[in-house]
C-alpha positions in Angstrom: -80.9 -21.2 -6.0 -78.2 -20.8 -8.5 -79.1 -20.8 -12.2 -77.1 -19.7 -15.2 -78.1 -17.2 -17.9 -76.2 -16.5 -21.1 -74.1 -13.3 -21.4 -72.6 -12.1 -24.7 -68.9 -12.5 -24.7 -68.1 -9.5 -26.9 -70.0 -6.6 -28.4 -71.1 -7.4 -32.0 -70.5 -11.1 -31.3 -73.0 -13.9 -31.5 -71.2 -16.0 -28.9 -72.6 -16.4 -25.4 -71.3 -18.0 -22.2 -73.1 -19.2 -19.1 -73.1 -16.5 -16.3 -74.1 -17.0 -12.7 -77.5 -15.8 -11.7 -79.7 -16.5 -8.6 -83.3 -17.1 -8.1 -84.7 -15.5 -4.9 -88.2 -15.4 -3.4 -89.7 -12.0 -2.7 -92.0 -11.4 0.3 -94.7 -8.7 0.3 -94.5 -8.7 4.1 -91.1 -7.1 4.1 -90.5 -3.4 3.4 -87.4 -4.0 1.3 -89.2 -6.5 -1.0 -92.2 -4.1 -1.3 -89.8 -1.4 -2.3 -88.2 -3.7 -4.9 -91.6 -4.5 -6.5 -92.6 -0.9 -6.5 -89.4 0.1 -8.3 -89.9 -2.7 -10.9 -93.4 -1.4 -11.5 -92.1 2.2 -12.0 -89.0 1.2 -14.1 -90.3 -1.6 -16.2 -92.9 0.5 -18.1 -92.9 -1.7 -21.2 -93.5 -4.9 -19.2 -96.9 -6.3 -20.0 -97.3 -8.4 -16.9 -95.6 -6.2 -14.3 -98.8 -4.6 -13.0 -100.2 -8.0 -12.1 -97.0 -9.3 -10.7 -96.4 -6.3 -8.5 -100.0 -6.1 -7.3 -99.6 -6.2 -3.5 -102.4 -8.8 -2.9 -100.9 -11.3 -0.6 -101.9 -14.9 0.0 -100.1 -17.8 1.7 -100.4 -19.7 -1.7 -98.8 -16.8 -3.8 -95.1 -16.7 -4.4 -93.0 -14.2 -6.3 -89.6 -15.2 -7.6 -86.9 -13.1 -9.3 -83.8 -14.0 -11.1 -80.8 -11.7 -10.5 -77.2 -11.3 -11.2 -76.7 -10.1 -7.6 -74.7 -12.8 -5.7 -75.3 -11.8 -2.1 -77.5 -9.7 0.2 -80.7 -11.1 -1.3 -82.7 -9.4 1.5 -81.7 -6.0 -0.1 -82.0 -6.6 -3.9 -80.7 -4.1 -6.4 -83.5 -3.8 -9.1 -80.9 -3.0 -11.7 -79.6 -6.5 -11.4 -83.0 -8.2 -11.7 -83.4 -10.0 -15.0 -86.9 -11.4 -14.7 -89.7 -12.1 -12.3 -92.4 -14.8 -11.9 -95.7 -14.9 -10.1 -96.6 -18.4 -8.9 -99.6 -19.8 -7.0 -99.8 -23.1 -5.2 -102.8 -25.3 -4.9 -102.6 -28.7 -3.3 -99.7 -30.4 -5.0 -99.8 -28.2 -8.1 -97.7 -25.2 -9.0 -99.5 -22.6 -11.2 -97.5 -20.1 -13.2 -99.5 -17.0 -13.2 -97.2 -14.5 -14.9 -93.6 -14.6 -16.2 -91.9 -11.3 -17.1 -88.3 -10.7 -18.3 -86.8 -7.3 -17.9 -88.1 -5.3 -20.9 -84.9 -3.2 -21.0 -83.1 -6.4 -21.8 -85.5 -8.3 -24.0 -86.3 -5.3 -26.1 -82.6 -4.8 -27.1 -81.9 -5.4 -30.8 -78.6 -7.0 -30.0 -79.3 -8.7 -26.7 -76.5 -9.0 -24.2 -78.3 -11.5 -22.0 -80.3 -14.5 -23.0 -82.0 -17.4 -21.3 -83.8 -15.3 -18.6 -87.2 -17.0 -18.8 -85.7 -20.4 -19.3 -83.5 -20.2 -16.3 -86.2 -18.7 -14.1 -88.8 -21.3 -15.0 -86.3 -24.3 -14.8 -85.1 -23.1 -11.4 -88.7 -22.7 -10.1 -89.6 -26.1 -11.4 -86.6 -27.8 -9.8 -87.4 -26.0 -6.5 -91.0 -27.2 -6.3 -90.1 -30.7 -7.5 -87.7 -31.0 -4.6 -90.6 -29.9 -2.3 -92.7 -32.8 -3.6 -95.1 -30.9 -5.9 -96.6 -33.1 -8.7 -96.9 -30.7 -11.7 -96.6 -27.2 -12.9 -99.6 -25.7 -14.8 -99.5 -22.6 -16.9 -101.9 -20.7 -19.1 -100.2 -19.3 -22.1 -101.2 -17.6 -25.4 -100.8 -19.6 -28.5 -97.7 -17.5 -29.5 -96.0 -18.4 -26.1 -96.4 -22.2 -26.4 -93.2 -22.6 -28.5 -91.2 -21.0 -25.6 -92.5 -23.4 -23.1 -92.1 -26.4 -25.4 -88.5 -25.4 -26.0 -87.5 -25.2 -22.3 -89.7 -28.2 -21.3 -89.9 -30.7 -24.1 -92.2 -32.9 -22.0 -94.8 -30.2 -21.4 -98.3 -31.1 -22.6 -101.3 -29.3 -23.8 -104.4 -29.8 -21.6 -108.0 -28.8 -21.7 -108.8 -25.7 -19.6 -111.8 -25.6 -17.3 -113.5 -22.8 -15.3 -111.8 -24.1 -12.1 -108.4 -24.5 -13.7 -107.6 -22.1 -16.5 -104.2 -23.6 -17.3 -103.8 -24.9 -20.8 -100.4 -26.6 -20.5 -99.1 -29.0 -17.8 -95.6 -30.2 -16.9 -95.2 -33.3 -14.7 -92.5 -32.7 -12.1 
């Protein structure tokens, strides 16, 4: 899936332009994708959610997606080109966003060269599952993360969490 991110036009500039990126699904059942996830775990040391995302527990309902600037050979991803990663689970006609993590080497820059990683990744995933006929996307976020989701999905709603469904926001697809 093609999705754009924003790249800075010039150093010391505040102007950005859309740049091609691609969303790819990773598969724990392949050696190359296992290696990619292992490298991300090793290299993204400041990434809060990377230990959970790279956990090798597999399930037919669990999906891992990455957004990358790589434009071919997706079966052999270069971890240096991965901008972000998301851990998704599927239940019935619902998509649950378990974890979203942008590359900490990018998001921790004081003068960021790339923006829109989380937005592009989440919008691409949402579009993909909408085309597959899923009804909604649920997510559990901290209070401080809610503005991010409201910005990229203006129609996302707060919802009551239950023991069976720990999501606290829902987006109708």
